C-alpha positions in Angstrom: 0.0 0.0 0.0 2.8 2.4 0.8 4.5 1.8 -2.5 1.2 2.7 -4.3 0.8 5.9 -2.4 4.5 6.9 -3.0 4.2 6.2 -6.7 1.0 8.3 -7.0 2.6 11.1 -5.1 5.8 11.1 -7.2 3.8 11.0 -10.4 1.7 14.0 -9.3 4.8 15.9 -8.3 6.4 15.2 -11.7 3.3 16.3 -13.6 3.2 19.5 -11.5 6.9 20.1 -12.2 6.4 19.7 -16.0 3.3 21.9 -15.9 5.2 24.7 -14.1 8.2 24.5 -16.5 6.1 24.7 -19.6 4.0 27.5 -18.2 7.1 29.5 -17.2 8.5 29.2 -20.7 5.3 30.4 -22.2 5.1 33.4 -19.8 8.7 34.2 -20.5 8.1 34.5 -24.2 5.0 36.7 -23.6 7.0 38.9 -21.2 9.9 39.3 -23.7 7.4 40.2 -26.5 5.7 42.8 -24.2 9.1 44.3 -23.4 9.9 44.6 -27.1 6.6 46.3 -27.8 6.9 48.7 -24.9 10.5 49.7 -25.6 10.7 53.3 -27.0 12.5 53.5 -30.3 15.2 56.1 -30.9 14.5 58.9 -33.3 16.5 57.2 -36.0 14.2 54.1 -35.9 11.0 56.1 -35.9 11.3 57.2 -39.5 11.0 60.9 -38.6 11.9 63.6 -41.0 15.6 63.8 -41.7 17.2 66.9 -40.2 20.3 66.5 -42.4 18.5 68.1 -45.3 18.8 71.9 -45.3 16.1 74.0 -46.8 17.2 76.8 -49.2 
């Protein structure tokens, strides 16, 4: 009986561990994408008007 209870407990713990690892990887990808989207671009990357051109 003890072997059965230990086996069930170990299997549940392993399943929980796999679930947490997979969930963490998914959340990490979403967090990195959110950081990329929220990061302010420099003026050069925003495609603003070039200031190098001088009006005559």
